N, C-alpha and C positions, 0 to 999 in steps of 0.2 A: 504494500500500500504506500509506504514511504517513497519507494522508487517510482511508483506510478505518479505520485503527486509531483515529484521532482521533474519527471519527463513531460507531464501534462499540466502546463501552467495555467490552462483555462478552467481548471476545476475551482468552483466557487465555494462548495461546502461538502463536508464529509459528515454523515450521520452514523454513529456507531453505538453499540450497546455493550461493549467490553472495554477495559477490564472493570468488573463491578465496583471494586474499591476506589476506582478513579471516576466514578459516575458523577453527574451533576456539574461537569466542568466543560468549558469551551476555550480553545486557544487558537491562535493564528499559526498556520504553517505555510509560509510563502503567501500566496494569494488566497489559499483555501482556509475557511474557518472550520475547525474540527470540533464537532459537538458530540460529547459522550453522554448519552441520555440514559445510561444503565442505572439500575437500582441494586443496592446491596442485597445479598441473599438472606440476611438476618430477618427473621419473622417480624421483629419489632422495628425494622427500618421503615421510614416513611417512603412513599412513592414520590416520583418527580417526573416532570416532562418539560420539554423546551418548545417554545414557539420560535421558529426561525423565519425571519423576513429577509428576502433578497431584493435589493433595489435593482434598477436597470443596469447598473455597472457590475453587479454580482457581489457587491459588498453585503455582508450578513449582519443583521441585528438579532441577537439572541436574548430571549426573555424566559427566565426560569420560573416554574410553578411547582408547588408542592401538593401532594395528596397525602394528608395525614389521617389515615384511617383510625377509628376509635380504638382499635386493637393495640396501637402503639403506646397507649397510656399505661404506665406501670400498674400492675395489679388487675388488669382486665385480660382474662383468659379468653380463648375463642368462644366458649359457651356464653360467657357474659357479653362478648361483642355481638354475638348473634341475637341475644335478647334486646340489646340496645338498638341494633339495626331494625328489629321488628317494630320498634316504636318510632322509627324514622331518624334515629341518631346514628349517623354513619361516620362522621369525622370528629377529630379532636375539637375543631371550632364549634361544631354543633353541641358536643357534650359540654363545653365550657359555657354555652349560652342556655342550656336546659335548666329549668328550675329544679330545686331540690325536691319539691312536691311531686313533680313528674318523675324524677329519678326514683323516688321512694315507691313508685308503683311497679318498678321493674324487680322481679324476684331474683334472689340468689346472685347478687352482683359480686359477692366475695369481700367487698370493702364497703364502708359507709358511703352513701351518696355525697356527703360533704367532702370526704377525702378524694374521691374520684373526680369530682367537679373541680376541686382546687388543683389537682394535678394537671387536668386539661387546661385550666386557666394559666398555670405556670408555663406550660409548653407554648401556649399561644403568645404570652407576654414575653417569654424568654428570660424570665427572672423568677426567683423564689417567691413563694406565697405562703404566709404564715396562716395556719389553721387555728391553732391554740397554743398557749405556752407549754413547752415541754417540761415535764416533771423530772428533773435530773437528780441523780443521787447526790446527797450533800456530803461534805467532808472531802478528804483526800481521795484522788482518783488515780488509778494506774490504767494505762492503755496497752492492750495486748493484741498481737497478731501472730499467727503461726502458719507455717507451710508444711505440707505433708507430701508423700508420694501419691500418685493417682489413686491408689487403693486405700489410702489413709491408714496404711499398715505401719508407718513410722514417721515421727515428727523430725524433720531435719533442720528447721529454723524456728526460733522463737524470738520475737522482738517485743520488749516490754519497756515502758517508759513512765517515769513519774517526774513531772516538771522537767528539769534539765538532765535528770539522771536516766540515761538510756543504756540498755543492755541488749546486745545481739548475740544469741547463742546458736552456734552452727555445729551440726553433726554431719561430717563428711560421709560417714557410713552408718548403717543401722546399729552397729556395735557401739557407737558413740551416743546413741539416743538417751540412754539412762543417765549419762553424765550431764547432758544439757538440761534434762528434766530436773535433776538434783540441783543444778545451779539456779534454775528458775525458781524452785521452792525456796532456796536461800535468799534470792532477791526479794520475793514477795513477803518473806518473813520479816524483812526490815520495815514493812508497812502493814502491821497486823490489822489495822482498822480501816484500811483503804478498800474502796470498791474497785474491782477489776473490770474495765469496760472493753468490749469487743464489738465488732459490727459484722453480722453475716445474715441475719434473718432466719437462721436455723440453729442457733446456739452451737455453732461449729466448734469453737474453741473449748467450750465447756464439755461437749460430748467426747471430742477426740482426746483432750488432755486427761479426762477422767479415765478413759479406757487405757491410755498408754501408761499413766502413772500406776494404775492397778496392775498392769501387765508386769511392771518392774518391781512390784511390791513397795511402791512409794505411797505416802499419804495422799488421799484424794480430797480431803476436806476443803482445800483451797478452791476447788471448782465451784463450791457453793457461793463464793464471792464474785463469780463472773456474771456480769449482766450484759445482755445483748442490746446494744443501743438502737438497733433497727426498730425494735418494738416501742421504743420511746420517741424516736425522732420521726418515723414515717407517718404516724397519725397527727403530728404536730406541724410539719413543714412539707410543702410540696415543691419539688425541684423540676426544672425543664430538662430532665434526663430520661434516657430510655429505661433505666433501672436505678436501683439504690445500692448497687455494688460499690465497694470502697473506691475502685479506680474511677468510675464515672462520676461519683460525687467529688472526688479529689480533682478531676479535670474541671468540673464546673467551678469549683472554688479557687482555681488557678494554681493548684499544686503542680510543680514541675517534676515529672518522673525522669529518672536517669535512663530508663529503657521503656519509653512510652508504647512501643509496639508489642511488648510482652505482657501477658497476664499470669496470674498465679498457676493456672492449670498448665499453661505452656512451659513455665519455668519448672514445674514438677516433672513434666515429661522429659525435659532436657536433662 
């Protein structure tokens, strides 16, 4: 295609649908305007299309449009999306404009109408929307994150921080797992009254650490102090993100990742 465009200078526009991750862009290549109108394969990715106007000289004007189906709102599964479509709510914009009273008539949405409407409004506005004040644990707080192998059979990285006091515990092999778990217990023992906060939506840290500590015959009582922030924050604040995973929330708040193209599951596989 590139060679063709170099040889045929009279081409005004190229419309393509690949590569998906590069969709929603247009650039100039010589005289030709190349428009990649592809959509990402992710189920939660919004749709998009381009309107291309060519003038008499062949110059292209490209206007991009989005189709944000209601299913891209975090917390709306396909069954809930079907129910909303049944009452005429097909897009994020329509959900944001629907009254709470009308949404309350839709059965089994999975989340409260107030939360889903706020999430749609946050996506439309492109900014956070507060629903209610979050009730956060009082007193000293520790923040915890762990990494495991894909089968969750061994913990190879534990990150824990209290204020400026940060500890990163790394097990290069499964044989070193017990040692980093022991160091983790020593760290949190310095703060016996602190609440340990994580973010997963599935109490991942509490479940996995409890299992792995017990496997090595180490005390598991510390896991009772782990609180999943997901269940505190998501009913309280709506974000214009596809999900409430740590990485996407961090992206929204401007956190600069050292390796932005990697996520936890990819790192575990590597």
